[in-house]
N, C-alpha and C positions, 0 to 999 in steps of 0.2 A: 576302570569303571565299565564293566561289561554287564549287560542285562540279557536275560533269557526270557522270552515270552512264550507262553503256551496257551493255546486256544482249544477248547473242547466243546463240540456241539452236542448238547444233551437233548435236543428237541425230539429226536427219534425215541430216546428212552422215556421222555415225558409222555409222548403219544402212546407208547406201549403201556405205560402205567395207567393212563386214562382208559385205555381199551380194556385192560384187565379189571379195573374198578367197575367199568360199565358192565362187563360180562358177569361179574359177581352178583349183579342185581337185575340183570335182564336176560331173557331167553335168547339163545343164539339163533334160533330159527325165525322167530317172529319179531324179535327186538322188543317185545312187551316186557314190562316188569315181571319178575319171577316170584316164586313162593317166598323167598327170604324177604323181599321187599314188601310183600303183602303182610307178613307178620309184623314187620316194623311199622308200616303205615296204618294197619288196623289198630294197633295200640294207640297211636296218636289220634286217629279219627274217633276212637271210642272215648278217649279222654275229652276231646272237644265236644262230642255229642252230649256227654254227661254234663259238662260244664254249662252248655247252652240249653240243656233239657230238651234235646232233640234225639231222634232215633237214627240209627244207621243200619244198613242192611249189607249182608254178604250173600251173594248168589254164586253157588258153585255150579258149574256147567260141565257135563261129561257127555262126550259123543257116544252114541249107541252104535255098537258093532263096527268100531273103527279097525280093529285087528284084522277082520276078513278083507277089508279094503287094502290094507298093507300087504296081506298075504297074496291077494289076487292080482293087484296092479303093481306092487313093489313099493319099497320105502320112499323112492323119489316121488311117486304119485301121492303117497300119504303125506309127505312133507309139503307138496304143492297144495293139497287139500287143507292142511292145517294153516298155511299162509292165507289162503282164500277165506277160510272161516275167521281167522284173526282180523282180516281186513273188513269183513262184514260186521263183526262185533265192534271194531273201532268206529265204524261209520254210524253206529247206533248209540254210541256213548253220549251221555249227558255231561254237562260241565261238572256236575257233582260226582261223577264216576271216575274210577280208575279200573282199567281192565288189566288182568294178569294172566299169564300162562303158567299154570302150576306144574306142568310137565305132561308128557304123553299127550293124551287127548282131553285134558282137563284145563278149564279156564275158570276165572272168577271175576266178578264185579264187586267192588267195594263202593257203596253209594251212601251218601249222607242225606238225611231228611226224607227218607222213603217210609211211608206207612206200609203195613202188610198188604193192603189191597193194591197199592202202587207197585210194590215189589212183585206181586203175583202177575199183575198186568205186564210188567216189564219182562218177566220170565216167559209169558205166553208169546210176546212179540219176538223174543230171542228164539224160542222154539220154532216159530213160523219162519223167521228169517233164515235160520240155519237150514231148515228143511227144504228150501228152494234148491233146485238142481245145480250141480257144479260140472264144469267141463274140464276134464283132465286128460291130456293126450287124446283129444277128439273122442273121449268117452264121457257119457253122462253118468255122473255118480250122485246118488241120493243118500242122505244121512239124516238121522234124527238125533235129538239130544234129550237128556233129562236135566232137571235143575233142582237143586236143594237150596232152600232159603232160610236164613236166620235173621231176625230183627232184634236189635238190642233193646232191651227193656231196662232192667236195673243192673244188668251184668256189667261188671267193671274189668273183667279179664278177657282180653281179645283171644287168648288161646282157647278159652271155652267156646267163644262164638265160632271160631274156626272148626272146632270139633262138632259143634251143633249143626253147622252148615253141612259138614261131611255126613253126619247121621241122616239129615234130611235127604241128601242126595242118595244115600244108600237105600233109603225107603222108596224113593222115586224109582230108582233102577230096579228094585224088586218088583214093582208094579208093572214094569214094561216100558217100551219105547215112548218117548215124548211126554213123560210124566213130570209133574211139578209137585214138590212137597215143601211145606213150611214146617220148620222145627216145632215140635210140641214136646212138653215135658215127658209125656208117656213114652216117647222114643228112648229116653234114658232108662226108664223102668224096664223096658224090654231087654236091655243089656244085662240087668242085674239078676 
């Protein structure tokens, strides 16, 4: 009657799996939720807003002239700037908000219960807060941002809201630095 015992510690493997799962839904640089999580959560938030007859807003935020900062000061400086911007945006988040980094120099807020006027007011505060100077490697860096906003009305598809916010952001960027645009139906007509 002989017995052989075997022990295998899988804790490292479990930690690695958890890390991979986290990275699938979070940005590696800022640790904010990423684009794929925004799409998933926007669908749920839209269904909840519709059920409770409330509105939700998506604010797309794009930094103006970020590429020249990367080119002039290097990608490490650009990464530091993105982390600082992320920290500022997190500090101004409401309990009804979720902040996302979509990639590159783009961020998004998903907010429930915002009216159009509240969303525009939030966007103005975001623009003001982001435009305050940053210190990177003992150098003062200034940057501005544009914001595109969509407010859910009767829309039931989150992918449309996502596209509408992107269209509003595109219009804001076409008007220049620091602009804010709310999605309007006529923006779709321009595409056709």
